[in-house]
C-alpha positions in Angstrom: 12.9 -15.3 19.9 12.5 -12.6 17.3 9.9 -9.9 17.6 8.4 -8.7 14.4 8.4 -5.0 13.6 4.5 -5.0 13.5 4.3 -6.1 17.2 6.4 -3.0 18.2 4.1 -0.5 16.6 2.1 1.4 19.2 -1.2 2.8 18.2 -3.0 5.7 20.1 -6.6 6.8 19.6 -7.8 10.3 18.7 -9.0 11.1 22.3 -5.5 10.4 23.7 -3.9 12.5 21.0 -6.3 15.4 21.9 -5.4 15.1 25.6 -1.7 15.2 24.7 -2.3 18.3 22.5 -4.2 20.0 25.4 -1.3 19.2 27.8 1.2 20.4 25.2 3.0 17.1 25.5 3.0 16.0 21.8 5.2 16.3 18.8 2.7 15.6 16.0 4.1 14.5 12.6 2.0 14.3 9.4 3.5 12.0 6.8 1.1 12.8 4.0 2.2 14.7 0.9 2.5 18.5 0.9 -0.8 19.1 -1.1 -2.7 17.0 1.4 -1.2 18.8 4.4 -1.9 22.2 2.8 -5.5 21.2 2.2 -6.2 20.0 5.8 -4.1 19.0 8.8 -4.2 18.8 12.6 -3.1 22.0 14.2 0.6 22.3 15.0 1.5 19.1 13.1 4.9 19.1 11.4 5.0 17.9 7.8 7.5 15.1 7.0 6.1 13.5 3.8 6.6 9.8 3.4 7.9 10.2 -0.1 10.9 12.1 1.4 10.8 10.7 4.9 14.2 10.2 6.6 14.3 9.1 10.3 17.1 11.6 10.9 14.5 14.4 10.3 12.7 13.5 13.4 14.1 15.3 16.4 13.2 14.3 19.9 11.9 17.1 22.1 12.3 16.5 25.8 9.0 15.8 27.5 7.0 15.4 24.3 5.6 12.2 22.8 6.1 11.7 19.0 2.8 10.7 17.3 2.8 10.2 13.5 -0.3 10.1 11.3 -1.5 10.1 7.7 -4.9 9.7 6.1 -5.8 6.3 7.3 -2.7 4.7 8.8 -1.0 3.0 5.8 1.7 5.6 5.2 2.2 6.3 8.9 2.8 2.5 9.3 5.5 2.7 6.6 7.1 5.7 8.3 6.9 3.8 11.6 8.8 0.9 10.2 11.5 3.3 8.9 11.7 4.8 12.4 11.9 1.4 14.1 14.6 0.2 11.6 16.6 3.4 12.5 16.4 2.6 16.2 13.5 4.8 17.3 11.3 3.2 19.9 9.6 6.1 21.6 6.8 7.1 19.2 3.2 6.2 18.5 0.8 6.3 15.5 -2.6 7.9 15.4 -4.9 4.9 14.9 -7.0 5.4 11.8 -5.1 8.6 10.8 -6.7 12.0 10.3 -9.9 10.2 9.1 -10.4 8.7 12.6 -9.5 12.1 14.1 -12.2 13.8 12.2 -14.7 11.0 12.8 -14.1 11.6 16.5 -15.2 15.2 16.1 -11.8 16.9 16.6 -10.9 20.0 14.6 -8.5 20.3 11.7 -7.1 23.3 9.9 -8.7 23.6 6.5 -7.3 25.7 3.6 -10.1 26.3 1.1 -7.6 27.6 -1.5 -5.5 24.4 -1.5 -5.3 22.4 -4.7 -7.8 19.5 -5.1 -6.6 16.1 -3.7 -4.2 13.9 -5.6 -6.9 11.2 -5.9 -9.3 13.6 -7.6 -6.4 14.8 -9.9 -5.7 11.2 -10.8 -9.3 10.5 -11.5 -9.6 13.6 -13.8 -6.4 12.7 -15.7 -7.2 9.0 -16.1 -10.8 9.7 -17.0 -9.7 12.3 -19.6 -7.2 9.9 -21.1 -9.7 7.0 -21.3 -12.4 9.2 -22.8 -10.0 10.8 -25.3 -8.6 7.3 -26.3 -12.1 5.9 -26.7 -13.4 8.8 -28.8 -10.3 8.9 -31.0 -10.4 5.1 -31.3 -14.0 5.2 -32.5 -13.8 8.2 -34.9 -10.1 8.5 -36.0 -8.2 5.2 -35.7 -8.6 2.1 -33.6 -4.9 2.4 -32.7 -6.0 5.1 -30.2 -7.7 2.4 -28.1 -4.1 1.4 -27.0 -4.2 4.6 -24.9 -7.4 3.4 -23.1 -5.9 -0.1 -22.5 -2.6 1.5 -21.2 -4.5 3.6 -18.7 -6.6 0.6 -17.6 -3.5 -1.5 -17.2 -1.9 1.3 -15.2 -4.9 1.5 -12.8 -4.8 -2.3 -12.3 -1.1 -2.2 -11.6 -1.6 0.7 -9.1 -4.3 -1.2 -7.3 -2.3 -4.5 -7.1 1.0 -2.9 -6.0 -0.4 0.1 -4.0 1.9 2.4 -6.0 0.8 4.8 -8.6 3.2 6.3 -11.1 0.6 8.9 -12.2 0.1 9.9 -8.6 3.8 10.2 -8.0 4.1 12.3 -11.2 1.2 14.6 -10.2 2.6 15.0 -6.7 5.8 16.6 -8.2 3.8 19.4 -9.9 4.6 22.8 -8.4 1.1 23.5 -7.1 1.2 20.1 -5.2 4.5 21.0 -3.5 3.1 23.8 -1.4 3.4 22.8 2.2 
């Protein structure tokens, strides 16, 4: 009988993670991108972004439990699958990610000088492109409406595939690489 990878994933709630932190029995790994980590993270979390995540980067520390997290659980789930495929079995995921952590009232380290989130950056760029394409299409040439359609198609593709080329491009900008 074959066990699927999803049945091997172990979730842990925010209260349990907090207890492990207090007991200093945790190795907390944040798999979000550097700009997200720089903006806000759980204290003493190690940054191993999913975009560059390699299971070999995770080093086991005697007497400490590995707990991985992201914003909501999607990316930590992907990292968990990579760990399982590499033979790791002794780790857990923070159920609901840093969002659930904050909703439970636990503290985070916040950097007020960090760049704005990638989501907001993408909204600004996409909105600017759509607005510019629409204005130029109305007043200069209807050919500029192709830009608006291209951005719309890109957003649909990003939503359907859960990948965003614009987000990946923005993540590579130097100010988003600070971690």
